[in-house]
N, C-alpha and C positions, 0 to 999 in steps of 0.2 A: 561625846567623842571618844573614839576607841583609843585606848592607851597604846603607846608607841613603843616598838622594839627595834633596836638599831642593829642591824645584821652586818657586821665586820667580815668580808670575803662571802658575800652573797652569790658570786658566780662561780665558785669553787665546786668541786664534786659534791660535796655534802650541802654547801649552801643552796644550789640549784635545786635541789629536791626537799631542803627544808624550808624555803621562804614561803612556797605555796601552802605547806602546812600552817605555817604560823597566820598566813593571811586568812585561810579558811576558819581558823580558831578565834577569829576576830580582831586579830591585832593590826594596827597600822605599822607597817615594815618599811624601814627606811634602810636601804642596802647599799654596801659600797662596793665598787669596782674601780681598779686602776685603768680599764679601757673604756674610752668613750663611746665605741661602738657596742658594748655590751649592755650599756644603759637601756637601750631599746628592749633587749631581751627580758631585763627586770621589769620593765613597764607591763610588759605582756604577761608576767607573772604576778602582777597586782602589786609589785614593790615601788616605792619611790626611790630612784636611783641618786646616789652621790658619787660623783667621780673624785676620788681622793687617794693620795699615796699615804701609806700608814706610817711611812718614814718622815712625812711633813708633819711634825707634832703640832704646830700651831693651827694648819688647815684642818687638820683631823679634829683638834680640839673645837674649833669653831663650826664645824659640820655636826659634831655630835650636840653641841650645845643649841644649835639651830633646831635639830630634830626634837629635843626635848623629851627623850625616852625615860620609861620606867626600868627597861631591861636593856643590857648590852650582851650581845652573843657574838663570841670571839670563833670564827671558822677561817681565818687567815692561814694560807699555805701557799707555798711556791714550789711545785713540784711537777716533773714532765708527765705526760699520759703514759699509762702503764709503767711508770717508774723506769723509764728507759735507762738501761746501765750506762749507756754511752753518754748521758747527760746528767746522771745522778751526783758526781762529784761536785760540781757546781752548784747544782740543785739544792744539795744538803747544806751548802754554806748558806745559800739565799734563805732556805727555810729557817735555818738556826737565827739567822739574823732577825726574821720575822718573829720568831718564838721569842727573842731577848729584846732586841730595841722595839720592835712592833708591838709587842704585849706592853712593854713599858709606857709607850706612847698612849696606846688604847686604855690602859689602866688610869693613866693621868688623866686623860680626856674625862672618862667616867666619873673620877673621883671629883674632878672640878665641877662636874654637873649634879653632885648629889643634891645640893640645895635645890635643884631645879626638879628633882624627882627620880633620879636614878637610884635604885635600890638593889638590882641584882645584876650578877655577871655570870654567864655561864661560857665554857671554854672547852675546845677540842684538845686533847692530848692523845698519846699512843700506849698502847697497852703491850709492847715488846721492849720496854726500856727498864724492866725489872732486873735486879740483880739476880744471879745464878741461885738457885735454891729449890726446894720442893715445889712441884706443881700439884694443882694449879695455883697460880699466884693470885692472892687476895688483895685488896686495896691497901691494907696495912703493911703489906711486904716492902721492903726498902728497894728503892730504885738503884740502878747501876751509876756508881760515881767515878768509873774508870773513864775520865774525861780526854785522857792521853791515849786510849786504845783505839781500834780501828772505827768504832761507833762513837767516838768522843765528840765530834761536832754536834750530832743530834743529841746525845745525852744531854750535853751543855745546854742545848737550847731547850729541851724538854724541861728539865730541873728549873730553868729561869722562868718559863711560862708558868708553871704550876706554881712556883712559889709567889710570884707577883700577884696571881689571880687569887690565890688562896689566902694572901696576907692583906689584900685589899680591904677597906673599911665598908665592905658590901656582902650581901649574901652571895656567897661565891661556889661555885659548881664546876668540877672538872670531870669531863667524860674521857676515860682512856679507851680509845677504840683500837679493836684488832685491825687485821689488814683488810681493807676495803676491796669490795668487787660489785659489779653492777653498772649501770648506765652512768656514763662519764667518768668512770675510774680507769678504764683502760685495760681492766679484767672482767671477762665475761662470766667467769666461774671463780670459787673460791680457789685462793692459792696460797700455801703457806699456812704456819700455825696461826691460830686464833682469828679466822676470816670472820668478815661481817659484811652482809649485804648493805648497801649504801642508804637504801630505804629504811631499813631497820635502825641504822645509825641516826638517821635524821629523826625518826620517831622517838628514839631515845631522849635527844634533846627536847623534844616537845613535852615529853612526859616528865623530864627533870625540871623544866620550867613551872609546870603546873603542879607536881606532887614532890618535887625533891627537896631534901633539906640539905643545907650547905655541906660540902665534902667531895669525895671522889667516889666515882662509878666505874667499874669495869664494863665494856660492851663489847661483846664478842659470841660466837656460837660455842656451844659445848664441845671442845676437842680434847679437854683436859689440860689447856694452857692456862686459860684466865678463869677464876671463879666470879661468876656474874649473878650470884644468888641475892646480893644486895639490890641490884637493879630490877630483878625479876620481882622481890620482896616489897620493896618500898615504891618502886615506880609501877610496878604493872606490866613490865617491859617483856616482850617476846622477841627473840631473833627471828622468828618466822614471819614478822608482820612485813607486808609491802604496800605501797602506794596503790591505791584502787581496789584492794580488798575490803 
């Protein structure tokens, strides 16, 4: 019987590209969505859908326990297509809540299932939360802690997510993604510093699961913003990778 992977956020921009890669690698994938309408899409991707709200800690815990996974992957976000400026103020608050409270519930559910076989957790973070300093930023550079500044809501959420995941009693990996573009992201081409195609971002998570040691990895194209040598060296990752090649 195939080992199980619990993919929280399976219908997000990365989750939709990532789920088929895990299925193709031989995993039994159980994927979460908040929308009953999206359950059919997950089935078509070869994923066993679970409709659950990450803020309902008890239901989430039961869903994860029922799946009996060996690995939990955190791809939960709540952002508008194309990062629509008119909707971003509210979205930033919701997304920060997912990174804080949602992560707390997911980590607690994973830890509660350790005896049933959970051993690893992988999570997505962002690569533009570093404090000002020389470029390119490496993984051991400090994050910005100006939680009262304009980016404060996002920074607080990112810091909470990373701390909770990395301090959990699991083999934990955090990928700090650059700015996504490609199918499902709302951006057809690279935009802004540290861009990363959604397919290459998904492949990085697959490689991190199979090759990665616990810790943090920057994942972005080489534009002088993020140093991604660790991912290239340890994971064999390439920003040029695309689904179907």
